[in-house]
Backbone as a ProteinNet text record, in pm:
[ID]
protein_1_A
[PRIMARY]
XXXXXXXXXXXXXXXXXXXXXXXXXXXXXXXXXXXXXXXXXXXXXXXXXXXXXXXXXXXXXXXXXXXXXXXXXXXXXXXXXXXXXXXXXXXXXXXXXXXXXXXXXXXXXXXXXXXXXXXXXXXXXXXXXXXXXXXXXXXXXXXXXXXXXXXXXXXXXXXXXXXXXXXXXXXXXXXXXXXXXXXXXXXXXXXXXXXXXXXXXXXXXXXXXXXXXXXXXXXXXXXXXXXXXXXXXXXXXXXXXXXXXXXXXXXXXXXXXXXX
[TERTIARY]
-6704.3	-6756.5	-6649.3	-6609.5	-6504.6	-6563	-6477.2	-6520.3	-6623.5	-6609.4	-6704.3	-6841.4	-6844.1	-6972.1	-7041.1	-6961.4	-7017.8	-7072.9	-6999.8	-7042.7	-7174.1	-7187	-7310.5	-7426.6	-7401.2	-7506.5	-7550.9	-7454.8	-7488.2	-7568.1	-7536.1	-7609.5	-7754.4	-7774	-7909.3	-7986.9	-7922.1	-7987.5	-8027.2	-7938.5	-7965.2	-8083.8	-8091.1	-8202.9	-8335.5	-8336.1	-8459.4	-8501.6	-8404.5	-8434.7	-8487.4	-8433.2	-8466	-8577.8	-8628	-8738.2	-8871.4	-8957.4	-9085.6	-9199.3	-9295	-9408.3	-9538	-9616.2	-9746.5	-9852.3	-9958.5	-10062.9	-10187	-10237.4	-10363.2	-10473.1	-10552.6	-10654.5	-10760.2	-10787.3	-10892	-10850.8	-10726.1	-10681.8	-10608.6	-10556.6	-10479.9	-10333.9	-10294.4	-10154.6	-10074	-9952.1	-9858.4	-9746.8	-9718.4	-9610.1	-9484.1	-9377.7	-9249.8	-9149.5	-9116.2	-9015.1	-8879.8	-8790.4	-8659.3	-8556.3	-8441.3	-8336.4	-8252.3	-8280.7	-8201.8	-8251.7	-8158.7	-8193.3	-8215.4	-8314.5	-8347.3	-8277.9	-8330.5	-8268.2	-8254	-8353.1	-8351.6	-8319.4	-8241.9	-8198.4	-8314.8	-8427.8	-8539.3	-8537.8	-8602.9	-8603.8	-8690.5	-8636.4	-8711.3	-8826.3	-8944.2	-9063.2	-9116.1	-9149.2	-9210.2	-9350.9	-9434	-9571.6	-9600.9	-9657.4	-9680.3	-9827.5	-9874.6	-10013.9	-10028	-10120.6	-10155.1	-10282.6	-10277.3	-10394.8	-10408.7	-10519	-10544.3	-10427.6	-10369.9	-10260.2	-10124.9	-10118.5	-9992.5	-9941.3	-9811.7	-9748	-9717.1	-9756.7	-9726.5	-9646.4	-9532.2	-9448.2	-9438	-9456.8	-9458.6	-9382.3	-9332.1	-9269.6	-9367.4	-9493.6	-9600.1	-9567.9	-9479.2	-9447.7	-9348.4	-9291.5	-9204.4	-9069.9	-9017.6	-8884.6	-8882.2	-8975.8	-8978.9	-9023	-9112	-9155.5	-9038.5	-8955.5	-8839.8	-8737.7	-8718.7	-8628.2	-8678.6	-8809.7	-8869.2	-8839.7	-8856	-8828.9	-8681.2	-8594.6	-8450.5	-8403.7	-8497.1	-8460.5	-8401.3	-8431.4	-8377.7	-8488.7	-8588.4	-8700.5	-8654.7	-8700.2	-8657	-8741	-8871.9	-8961.1	-8953.3	-8898.2	-8885.9	-8747.6	-8663.1	-8528.5	-8510.4	-8497	-8480.3	-8360.7	-8251	-8131.7	-8157.2	-8216.8	-8245.8	-8351.9	-8451.7	-8556.7	-8497.9	-8405.9	-8341.3	-8267.1	-8195.6	-8118.8	-8211.8	-8321.2	-8417.5	-8479.4	-8509.5	-8566	-8468.7	-8338.6	-8238.5	-8235.2	-8248.6	-8254.8	-8377.4	-8490.6	-8612.8	-8591.3	-8526.7	-8502.1	-8412.8	-8309.3	-8214.7	-8281.7	-8375.1	-8433.8	-8578.7	-8631.8	-8767.9	-8872.7	-8850.9	-8941.5	-9026.6	-9152.1	-9238	-9281.4	-9322.3	-9370.3	-9521.5	-9593.2	-9738.3	-9788.1	-9838.7	-9884.7	-9775.1	-9652.6	-9535.3	-9487.6	-9543.3	-9496.2	-9399.7	-9294.2	-9206.4	-9269.4	-9293.4	-9367.6	-9292.4	-9287	-9232.9	-9344.9	-9366.8	-9475.5	-9417.6	-9467.1	-9419.4	-9509.4	-9451.8	-9524.3	-9476.9	-9551.3	-9513	-9374.4	-9344.2	-9213.4	-9099.5	-9131	-9027.4	-9014.1	-9076.3	-9079.6	-8940	-8846.9	-8712.7	-8642.6	-8653.2	-8589	-8651.6	-8784.9	-8854.6	-8829.9	-8824.2	-8795.5	-8654.9	-8558.7	-8421.2	-8414.2	-8482.9	-8480.1	-8536.9	-8647.8	-8710.1	-8622	-8562.5	-8472.3	-8350.8	-8297.6	-8181.4	-8217.3	-8335.4	-8379.9	-8400.1	-8460.8	-8482.3	-8348.5	-8251	-8119.1	-8052	-8054.4	-7986	-8056.8	-8188.9	-8262.6	-8244.2	-8238.5	-8218.6	-8084.1	-7986.4	-7854.4	-7861.2	-7968.5	-7981.6	-7994.4	-8024.7	-8032.6	-7898.4	-7790.6	-7657.4	-7642.4	-7719.6	-7708.4	-7764.7	-7842.4	-7897.6	-7792.2	-7684.4	-7583.3	-7472.9	-7459	-7352.1	-7405.6	-7351.4	-7387.4	-7297.6	-7359.1	-7281.1	-7336.8	-7250.6	-7294.1	-7332.5	-7296.8	-7331.6	-7347.6	-7413.5	-7427.9	-7301.8	-7283.5	-7155.8	-7124.7	-7224	-7198.1	-7147.5	-7194.8	-7145.8	-7000.4	-6966.6	-6827.2	-6737.8	-6786.5	-6708.6	-6692.7	-6799	-6791.1	-6683.5	-6680.5	-6578.1	-6438.4	-6428	-6299.3	-6250.7	-6340.7	-6303	-6256	-6324.7	-6284.7	-6151.3	-6129.3	-6001.1	-5887.2	-5917.3	-5816.8	-5808.2	-5881.5	-5885.3	-5934	-6021.8	-6077.6	-6189.8	-6189	-6296.6	-6397.4	-6516.2	-6611.1	-6748.8	-6827.4	-6968.3	-7050.9	-7137.7	-7221.7	-7343.4	-7396	-7518.9	-7507.9	-7405.3	-7375.8	-7464.7	-7534	-7624.6	-7572	-7567.5	-7521	-7607.3	-7632.9	-7713.5	-7622.8	-7665.2	-7585.8	-7630.4	-7565.4	-7596.6	-7735	-7789.3	-7923.1	-8031.6	-7990.2	-8086.9	-8131.8	-8083	-8120	-8021.8	-8073.5	-7988.2	-7948.6	-7821.8	-7769.4	-7715.5	-7734.7	-7690.1	-7570.6	-7465.4	-7346.9	-7335	-7273.1	-7267.5	-7178	-7065.3	-6971.7	-6905.3	-6859.2	-6779.7	-6662.1	-6544.8	-6423.8	-6368.4	-6349.2	-6299	-6157.7	-6066.3	-5930	-5905.7	-5782	-5751.1	-5761	-5720.8	-5718.6	-5811.4	-5857.8	-5942.9	-6066.8	-6165.3	-6286.8	-6324.3	-6359.1	-6397.8	-6546.7	-6616.8	-6752.3	-6745.9	-6798.2	-6779.8	-6914.1	-6919.7	-7037.2	-6994.7	-7071.6	-7043	-7124.9	-7060.5	-7127	-7112.6	-7224.2	-7221.5	-7207.6	-7246.2	-7226.4	-7222.8	-7163.4	-7161.7	-7251.3	-7329.9	-7416.2	-7438.8	-7519.5	-7542.4	-7625.2	-7683.3	-7761.5	-7678.3	-7612.8	-7551.7	-7420.3	-7347.5	-7223.1	-7251.1	-7338.5	-7368.6	-7431.1	-7517.1	-7579.2	-7474.7	-7378.1	-7272.2	-7188.9	-7149.5	-7066.2	-7141	-7269	-7348.1	-7363.7	-7393.2	-7413.1	-7286.1	-7174.9	-7047.7	-7013.3	-7029.1	-6996.4	-7092.4	-7218.2	-7316.9	-7291	-7244.5	-7220.1	-7081	-6992.2	-6851.3	-6829.7	-6886.8	-6859.6	-6904.9	-7024.6	-7077.2	-6996	-6962.6	-6886.6	-6747.9	-6683.1	-6548.4	-6551.6	-6659.1	-6672.3	-6696.8	-6780.9	-6814.1	-6696.6	-6633.2	-6528.3	-6389.3	-6369.6	-6235.4	-6141.4	-6199.3	-6119.6	-6152.3	-6059	-6082.7	-6175.1	-6279.5	-6373.6	-6343.6	-6321.2	-6294.3	-6409.1	-6436	-6536.1	-6468.1	-6512.7	-6450.6	-6557.9	-6542.6	-6632.2	-6560.4	-6625.9	-6571.3	-6656.3	-6592.6	-6663.6	-6640.8	-6749	-6740.8	-6710.6	-6587.9	-6549.4	-6526	-6580.5	-6563.9	-6642.2	-6571.7	-6632.5	-6714.6	-6674.8	-6746.4	-6649.8	-6680.7	-6601.6	-6662.3	-6579.4	-6623.8	-6584.6	-6682.2	-6653.7	-6558.8	-6452.9	-6351.8	-6410.4	-6512.6	-6571.4	-6628.7	-6679.4	-6733.8	-6621.5	-6513.2	-6398.6	-6335.1	-6328.3	-6274.3	-6362.1	-6493.6	-6585.7	-6560.7	-6536.3	-6505.5	-6378.8	-6275	-6147.4	-6155.7	-6232.8	-6240.7	-6305.2	-6388.1	-6454.3	-6381.1	-6263.5	-6183.2	-6214.2	-6305.3	-6335.2	-6236	-6228.4	-6136.9	-6217.1	-6151.6	-6221.5	-6126.5	-6185.3	-6113.7	-6185.6	-6114.3	-6169.7	-6156.7	-6265.4	-6270.9	-6163.2	-6136.1	-6036	-5894.8	-5877.2	-5745	-5737.6	-5836.4	-5850.9	-5733.3	-5659.5	-5548.2	-5413.7	-5417.4	-5295.1	-5264.9	-5137	-5101.6	-5157	-5155.9	-5204.9	-5355.4	-5426.8	-5570.3	-5597.6	-5523.2	-5542.8	-5512	-5419	-5384.1	-5501.8	-5590.8	-5703.6	-5803.5	-5794	-5883.1	-5831.8	-5712	-5653.1	-5706.5	-5775.9	-5832.1	-5735.8
359.2	437.9	536.8	528.9	616.8	748	834.2	968.9	967.5	874.5	873.3	826.1	731.8	688.9	805.2	883.4	1000.7	1100.5	1119.2	1215	1171.3	1042.1	991.6	1004.5	975.1	990.5	1136.1	1228.1	1370.3	1410.9	1351.6	1381.7	1335.7	1213.3	1162.5	1253.1	1290.1	1376.6	1509.9	1563.3	1692.1	1679.5	1570	1548.7	1541.2	1465.5	1451.2	1584.6	1656.8	1782.5	1888.2	1893.4	1999.7	1962.5	1840	1799.7	1823.8	1901.1	1938	1883	1816.5	1756.7	1824.4	1869.6	1930.1	1852.6	1811.2	1728.6	1812.6	1803.3	1867.1	1761.2	1767.6	1665.3	1660.8	1773.8	1778.4	1707.3	1728.1	1669.4	1536.2	1513	1391.5	1402.9	1519.4	1540.6	1584.5	1534.3	1578	1658.1	1776	1859	1831.1	1794.1	1762	1870.8	1953.3	2057.2	2001	1989.9	1930.2	2038.9	2001.3	2100	2133.3	2068.8	2090.8	2213.3	2286.7	2410.8	2389.8	2461.9	2453	2558.1	2580.6	2669.5	2812	2859.4	2996.8	3003.1	2902.5	2895.3	2884.5	2833.6	2805.6	2655.5	2616.1	2474.7	2393.8	2282.6	2196.3	2130.8	2136.4	2076.4	1964.1	1852.7	1739.9	1720.6	1652.6	1629	1480.1	1421.8	1277.8	1247.1	1137.6	1097.3	949.1	883.6	745.5	743.9	679	665.2	519.1	457.8	316.9	227.3	255.8	174.6	207	301.7	340.6	472.4	478.4	600.8	690.8	816.3	913.5	1026.9	1055.7	1169	1265	1393.8	1493.8	1619.3	1690.3	1820.6	1934.8	1901.5	2000	2090.5	2044.1	2120.9	2233.2	2244.8	2358.9	2352.2	2232.7	2220.4	2280.8	2241.1	2292.9	2439	2477.7	2617.3	2708.6	2663.3	2743.5	2755.8	2647.8	2654.5	2753.6	2757.9	2854.7	2997	3020.3	3153.3	3190.2	3088.6	3113.1	3129.7	3121.4	3138.1	3014.6	2897.1	2772.3	2668.7	2696.5	2603.3	2470.3	2362.1	2229.1	2177.1	2190	2125.7	2187.5	2309.2	2373.6	2354.6	2278.6	2252.7	2102.4	2054.9	1911.1	1852.3	1930	1879.7	1861.2	1964.4	1954.1	1847.2	1838.1	1736.9	1596.3	1575.9	1444.8	1408	1506.7	1478.5	1457.9	1534.5	1517	1377.1	1328.9	1194.5	1089.3	1112	1018.3	1020.4	1139	1150.2	1077.7	1095	1025.4	874.1	826.1	682.5	631.6	709.7	668.6	655.5	746.5	751.7	703.3	654.9	603.1	710.7	827.1	941.3	954.6	995.2	1022.8	1168.7	1220.2	1357.3	1353.4	1420.6	1421.4	1564.7	1622	1761.4	1854.8	1836.6	1916.4	1893.1	1793.6	1756.9	1639.7	1642.9	1527.9	1435.8	1310.7	1219.1	1087.1	1038.9	906.5	823.8	702.3	617.1	484.9	439.7	313.7	267.3	191.6	144.5	222.1	207.8	276.2	230.6	102	49.9	111.9	163.5	222.8	373.3	426	571.5	633.4	579.4	637.9	639	525.9	517.1	615.1	620	707.3	855.2	887.9	1025.7	1065.5	977.1	1004.2	1019.5	931.8	938.5	1071.1	1114.6	1239.3	1358.4	1360.7	1470.4	1473.9	1357.4	1350.8	1402.2	1364	1409.9	1560.8	1615.1	1760.1	1833.3	1782.7	1845.2	1846	1731.2	1721.1	1803.5	1803.7	1881.1	2030	2070.5	2211.8	2262.8	2172.9	2212.2	2264.7	2232.9	2280.4	2432.5	2495.3	2641.4	2703.8	2631.4	2682.4	2700.3	2624.8	2634.4	2765.3	2835.9	2964.2	3074.1	3048.2	3151.7	3145.6	3032.7	3017	2938.6	2963	2883.8	2761.5	2646.4	2523.2	2428.1	2345.7	2252.5	2118.4	2094.1	1966.2	1984.2	1889	1892	1837	1873.5	1845.9	1696.4	1614.2	1470.7	1416.4	1473	1429.5	1471.6	1589.7	1634.2	1541.4	1500.7	1410.2	1274.5	1227.9	1100.6	1106.8	1216.7	1233.6	1238.4	1301.1	1310.5	1171.5	1088.6	954	871.6	887.4	814.2	864.7	994.5	1053.3	995.9	965.1	908.4	755.6	698.4	552.5	479.1	543.9	481.4	386.6	268	171.4	191.8	236.7	278.8	216.4	217.8	179.1	303.7	345.1	462.8	427.6	528.6	511.7	389.7	389	276.4	283.5	173.4	167.4	65.8	105.5	15.8	35.6	-73.8	-67.3	-48.4	39.6	68.9	-9.4	15.4	-55.4	-20.2	95.8	135.5	65.6	-8.4	-74.9	11.2	134.5	227	213.6	218.6	214.7	355.7	373.5	503.4	494.6	602.7	608.5	701.9	651.2	731.8	744.2	851.7	876.8	777.3	742	647.7	563.9	445.6	359.4	306.4	309	255.1	148.4	28.7	-82	-120.2	-120.3	-166.5	-296.3	-339.5	-465.6	-453.9	-339.1	-323.2	-213.2	-128.4	-17.7	-10.6	57.5	84.4	231	300.2	440.8	455.7	531.9	575.3	726.4	772.4	912.3	982.2	1102.2	1187.8	1318.1	1362.4	1487.7	1600.3	1713	1827.7	1949.8	1996	2121.6	2239.4	2214.7	2312.4	2235.4	2295.2	2234.4	2317.5	2250.2	2322.4	2240.4	2294.6	2231.8	2105	2080.3	1957.2	1846.2	1876	1766	1716	1802.3	1755.1	1653.2	1684.8	1583.9	1457.6	1471.9	1354.2	1260.7	1318.6	1238	1167.5	1241.8	1183.4	1073.5	1096.5	995.9	870.8	890	775.8	693	759.1	688.3	612	676.1	610.2	494.5	508	403.7	276.8	290.6	171	112.8	189.9	151.5	14	-12.6	-143.4	-261.2	-250.6	-361.8	-383.1	-273	-285.7	-344.3	-300.3	-350.3	-497.4	-538.5	-679.4	-766.5	-718.2	-795.4	-802.7	-686.6	-679.7	-712.8	-698.7	-716.6	-604.3	-490.4	-376.2	-254.8	-160.7	-34	51.3	106.6	190.7	337.5	411.4	555.1	634.1	749.5	840.5	957.1	989.7	1096.7	1190.7	1318.5	1420.6	1494.7	1508.6	1588.3	1715.3	1829	1954.4	2054	2107.4	2207.9	2344.8	2391.1	2523.2	2624.3	2595.7	2685.5	2814.2	2926	3058.7	3069.4	3001.2	3011.5	2984.6	3040.6	3019.7	2906.7	2811.9	2700	2730.6	2726.6	2755.3	2650.8	2700	2610.6	2519.8	2567.8	2487.4	2356.2	2356.5	2234.1	2137.6	2191.3	2106.1	2050.4	2133.3	2087.6	1977.3	1988.6	1886.7	1752.6	1755.5	1632.4	1567.4	1648.5	1596.2	1547.2	1617.3	1580.2	1444.1	1402.6	1272.5	1165.4	1201.5	1103.1	1089.8	1173.9	1170.2	1258.8	1240.4	1318.8	1396.8	1489.5	1567.3	1607.8	1631.5	1687.1	1814.2	1923.8	2049.2	2048.6	2079	2063.8	2143.2	2263.3	2346.2	2290	2200	2142.3	1995.1	1947.6	1804	1741.3	1821.9	1765.3	1777.2	1829.8	1831.5	1688.9	1648.8	1509.8	1463.4	1551.6	1509.6	1483.8	1550.9	1526.4	1398.1	1376.2	1255.5	1129.3	1139.3	1022.7	978.7	1070.7	1038.5	945.5	931.2	841.7	698.1	675.7	541.6	460.6	353.1	267.4	154.6
-2858.6	-2971.4	-3018.1	-3146.1	-3196.2	-3246.8	-3300.5	-3338.5	-3451.7	-3546.4	-3657	-3611	-3514.5	-3457.7	-3387.2	-3313.7	-3246.7	-3348	-3457.9	-3560.5	-3624.9	-3652.9	-3713.1	-3614.8	-3487.9	-3386.5	-3377.9	-3379.6	-3375.6	-3498.5	-3612.2	-3735.4	-3724.1	-3673	-3650.9	-3555.4	-3444.6	-3345.3	-3407	-3489.6	-3556.1	-3651.2	-3726.2	-3817.9	-3742.2	-3632.7	-3554.4	-3493.5	-3438.7	-3370.5	-3466.4	-3588.1	-3683	-3780	-3772.7	-3859.4	-3788.2	-3852.2	-3792.3	-3877.9	-3813	-3884.9	-3841.1	-3938.1	-3913	-3990.5	-3921.4	-3983.9	-4011.1	-4133.8	-4169.9	-4160.5	-4054.9	-4030.2	-4140.3	-4205.1	-4307.2	-4436	-4477.6	-4604.1	-4585.7	-4464.7	-4440.8	-4478.2	-4530.4	-4567	-4444.4	-4434.9	-4331.2	-4397.2	-4344	-4395.3	-4314.3	-4382.5	-4317.6	-4353.6	-4257.4	-4279	-4239.8	-4336.2	-4312	-4281.4	-4224.3	-4198.2	-4320.5	-4433.6	-4554.2	-4629	-4686.9	-4754	-4903.1	-4955.4	-5095.8	-5178.7	-5296.9	-5395.2	-5344.8	-5268.8	-5219.4	-5070	-5022.5	-4882.5	-4784.3	-4832.8	-4743.3	-4712.6	-4605.4	-4568.5	-4664.8	-4711.6	-4802.4	-4727.2	-4785	-4725.8	-4814.1	-4750.3	-4818.2	-4763.3	-4841.4	-4800.3	-4813.7	-4707.2	-4702.7	-4674.4	-4737.4	-4717.1	-4749.1	-4680.9	-4712.7	-4794.9	-4909.6	-4995.4	-5036.6	-4994	-5027.1	-4987.6	-4870.2	-4818.7	-4877.3	-4971	-5033	-4973.6	-4952.7	-4905.9	-5025.7	-5016.6	-5121.5	-5060.6	-5117.6	-5077.6	-5195.5	-5169.9	-5277.2	-5235.2	-5335.7	-5309.1	-5333.8	-5367.4	-5392.9	-5512	-5599.6	-5719.6	-5700	-5579.5	-5549	-5620.7	-5643.7	-5704.5	-5844.7	-5930.3	-6066.8	-6069.4	-5976.8	-5970.3	-5932.1	-5839.3	-5798.1	-5910.7	-5986.9	-6101	-6205.4	-6223.5	-6316.1	-6270	-6139.6	-6083.8	-6096.3	-6089.2	-6098.5	-6242.9	-6337.2	-6477.3	-6540.3	-6483.2	-6536.5	-6552.3	-6637.9	-6653.2	-6711	-6650.6	-6693	-6808.2	-6796.2	-6892.6	-7031	-7041.4	-7173	-7234.2	-7167.7	-7218.7	-7238.7	-7362.2	-7386	-7310.9	-7301.9	-7233.9	-7085.6	-7023.3	-6880.2	-6854.6	-6940.7	-6925	-6933.3	-7024.9	-7038.7	-6910.7	-6854.5	-6733	-6613.8	-6607.2	-6499.1	-6503.8	-6623.1	-6637.2	-6585.5	-6606.6	-6556.1	-6403.2	-6344.1	-6197.6	-6144.8	-6212.6	-6172.8	-6174.5	-6278.5	-6292	-6179.7	-6147	-6042.3	-5906.7	-5876.9	-5743	-5736.4	-5845.6	-5843.8	-5823.1	-5884.6	-5870.2	-5996.5	-5979.8	-6094.3	-6090.9	-6206.6	-6218.1	-6236.6	-6146.1	-6151.6	-6136.1	-6245.5	-6243.7	-6190.1	-6242.9	-6206.2	-6063	-5994.8	-5861.1	-5870.9	-5790.2	-5776.3	-5673.3	-5711	-5625	-5609.7	-5485.5	-5455.8	-5394.3	-5444.2	-5397.8	-5347.9	-5232.5	-5176.7	-5064.6	-4972.9	-4855.3	-4733	-4624.2	-4500.3	-4454.7	-4471.7	-4431	-4511.4	-4630.3	-4715.6	-4694.3	-4591.3	-4571.5	-4573.1	-4493.1	-4484.9	-4620.4	-4692.6	-4824.2	-4922.5	-4925.3	-5019.7	-4987.3	-4859.9	-4820.5	-4864.9	-4842.6	-4886	-5036.8	-5110.3	-5256.3	-5306.6	-5246.6	-5290.6	-5258.4	-5140	-5103.7	-5196.8	-5229.8	-5319.9	-5458.3	-5506.7	-5638.2	-5639.2	-5533.5	-5523.4	-5527.8	-5453.8	-5449.7	-5586	-5655.4	-5784.8	-5892.1	-5890.1	-5989.8	-5964.5	-5837.9	-5804.6	-5853.3	-5864.5	-5915.3	-6058	-6130.1	-6266.9	-6273.4	-6161	-6158.2	-6193.4	-6166.5	-6199.2	-6349.3	-6428.2	-6573.6	-6626.3	-6544.6	-6588.5	-6583.3	-6508.6	-6489.9	-6593.5	-6657.3	-6755.5	-6874.7	-6990.4	-7106.9	-7109	-7094.7	-7091.8	-7197	-7253	-7356.3	-7297.7	-7174	-7112.5	-6963.7	-6900.6	-6756.8	-6691.8	-6564.2	-6499.3	-6493.3	-6466.7	-6458.6	-6591.5	-6700.3	-6831.1	-6850.2	-6798.3	-6804.4	-6722.2	-6604.8	-6519.5	-6587.5	-6650.9	-6723.6	-6831.4	-6906.6	-7010.2	-6949.2	-6832.4	-6762.1	-6719.8	-6666.2	-6625.1	-6744.9	-6856.9	-6977	-7029.7	-7017.9	-7057.6	-6974.6	-6846.1	-6755.4	-6765.2	-6861.4	-6880.9	-6756	-6681.1	-6561.2	-6600.7	-6542.9	-6564	-6451.5	-6486.5	-6384.3	-6406.6	-6300.2	-6306.2	-6278.1	-6370.5	-6345.4	-6260.5	-6190.5	-6111.7	-6019.6	-5937.5	-5848.5	-5724.5	-5693.2	-5578.7	-5477.5	-5350.2	-5244.4	-5120.8	-5050.5	-4928	-4807.4	-4716.8	-4598.2	-4477.3	-4363.7	-4240.2	-4187.3	-4229	-4187	-4268.7	-4373.3	-4459.5	-4576.1	-4583.1	-4690	-4806.2	-4928.8	-5047.6	-5087.8	-5118.2	-5158.4	-5301.1	-5376	-5515.3	-5528.3	-5590.3	-5619.6	-5771.7	-5817	-5960.8	-6033.1	-5970.2	-6031.5	-5922.4	-5964.2	-5877	-5956.6	-5894.8	-5956.2	-5862.3	-5912.7	-5831.2	-5873.1	-5776.9	-5800.5	-5725.8	-5722	-5654.7	-5503.4	-5450.2	-5305.3	-5254.5	-5344.8	-5304.9	-5393.9	-5342.5	-5418.7	-5395.3	-5502.8	-5494.8	-5524.9	-5441.9	-5477.1	-5496.5	-5609.7	-5650.5	-5659.7	-5606.5	-5618.6	-5684.1	-5783.3	-5853.5	-5790.2	-5768.7	-5707.3	-5797.2	-5851.7	-5926.3	-5830.6	-5704.8	-5597.5	-5467	-5364	-5231.2	-5139.9	-5057	-4964.6	-4838.8	-4748.7	-4618.9	-4627.7	-4743.5	-4760.2	-4822.5	-4936.6	-5010.6	-4950.1	-4877.7	-4814.8	-4704.1	-4605.7	-4503	-4560.8	-4661.6	-4723.7	-4783.1	-4854.3	-4915.2	-4808.4	-4705.2	-4599.8	-4525.3	-4498.1	-4429	-4514.1	-4643.1	-4732.8	-4744.5	-4765	-4779.9	-4652.2	-4536.4	-4410	-4381.3	-4424.7	-4395.6	-4476.3	-4600.3	-4682.1	-4658.8	-4597.1	-4586.2	-4520.2	-4401.8	-4338.9	-4424.2	-4481.8	-4561.8	-4688.2	-4757.8	-4881.6	-4855.4	-4748.6	-4718.1	-4678.9	-4612.3	-4574.4	-4697.5	-4788.9	-4908.7	-5006.3	-5029.9	-5132.6	-5079.6	-4948.4	-4893.2	-4930.7	-4972.7	-5015.8	-4929.8	-4924.6	-4856	-4942.3	-4882.5	-4956.4	-4930.3	-5038.2	-5027.5	-5089.1	-5030.5	-5084.4	-5153.8	-5274.4	-5351.1	-5406.1	-5377	-5431.4	-5544.1	-5657.9	-5767.1	-5774.9	-5752.3	-5727.1	-5840.7	-5893.1	-5999.3	-5937.8	-5955.5	-5902.3	-6014.8	-6133.7	-6247.5	-6225.4	-6223.1	-6206.6	-6079.3	-5976	-5848.5	-5733.2	-5620.1	-5500.1	-5418.5	-5379.1	-5296.4	-5152	-5062.2	-4922.6	-4864.7	-4801.1	-4745.8	-4638.2	-4567.7	-4460.2	-4513.4	-4638.2	-4695.4	-4733.4	-4787.6	-4820.5	-4693.5	-4590.5	-4461.5	-4402.8	-4421.7	-4370.3	-4438.2	-4569.7	-4642	-4586.9	-4572	-4524.2	-4380.3	-4297.7	-4156.3	-4136.5	-4230.9	-4222	-4303.4	-4358.1	-4429.9	-4576.9	-4629	-4772.5	-4848.3	-4978	-5059.9	-5163	-5232.5	-5333.9	-5445.8	-5563.4	-5677.4	-5718.8	-5724	-5774.6	-5926.7	-5994.5	-6139.4	-6211.6	-6168.1	-6234.3	-6217	-6119.4	-6093	-6132.7	-6206.3	-6230.2	-6304.7	-6382.1	-6457.8	-6384.8	-6264.8	-6184.9	-6138.6	-6138.9	-6104.6	-5970.7	-5869.7	-5738	-5738.6	-5829.5	-5843	-5919.8	-6027.3	-6107.4	-6028	-5933.7	-5851.3	-5764.3	-5734.2	-5647.2	-5715.5	-5846.2	-5919.9	-5922.7	-5872.1	-5875.7	-5758.1	-5789.8	-5683.4	-5650.9
[MASK]
++++++++++++++++++++++++++++++++++++++++++++++++++++++++++++++++++++++++++++++++++++++++++++++++++++++++++++++++++++++++++++++++++++++++++++++++++++++++++++++++++++++++++++++++++++++++++++++++++++++++++++++++++++++++++++++++++++++++++++++++++++++++++++++++++++

């Protein structure tokens, strides 16, 4: 077992140890407290229930309520609403009475839980838009940057990993000998960095076997008017992933990282 196998095992152990489940016998709902932090640095909680043989996972409306409290309401902004709908489409999430809901079967629990957590994380990033006046969302800026660099890319790239779970990346660039999977980060935190590293490492063996190419993970990080903690960048590098800081994106050493 090499170092990356040990790291993934430790990640699994950490998830199991820090995930707490409480069952409400009267309502049938189970509260799942995850180790991932939300908008206000509190632990993200999901709620699960079986209804007529269907699995229902919900955020209990907390994601949109927290954005409202942060001064970044989604439903009253056409731009944010448009982007939220795209996130819903990517992860198979529906909106029900302001709740983010994922519906599936019991066998799909792991996939649906991951999809809901990913959607919560990406939608929560919209809170950053309350702090600055921006004309577009960060992923749109990255898309324009890739086109500016004449990169041939696939948006919303989905790949299945060794765990059987499908992971969504914002962009994929395929070259003759290498393949890049790209994730855009409006901010880095204790939830989205491990998720990205785990997803990239999980799909890596299968993708390399299918394509015959080396698979690289690349994070594009928005550092405009904000400080990025070095520990998160070090974590990316320690696991073999690379990153581009947005303010440095036109530096030659950064542009080279887009070459697959």
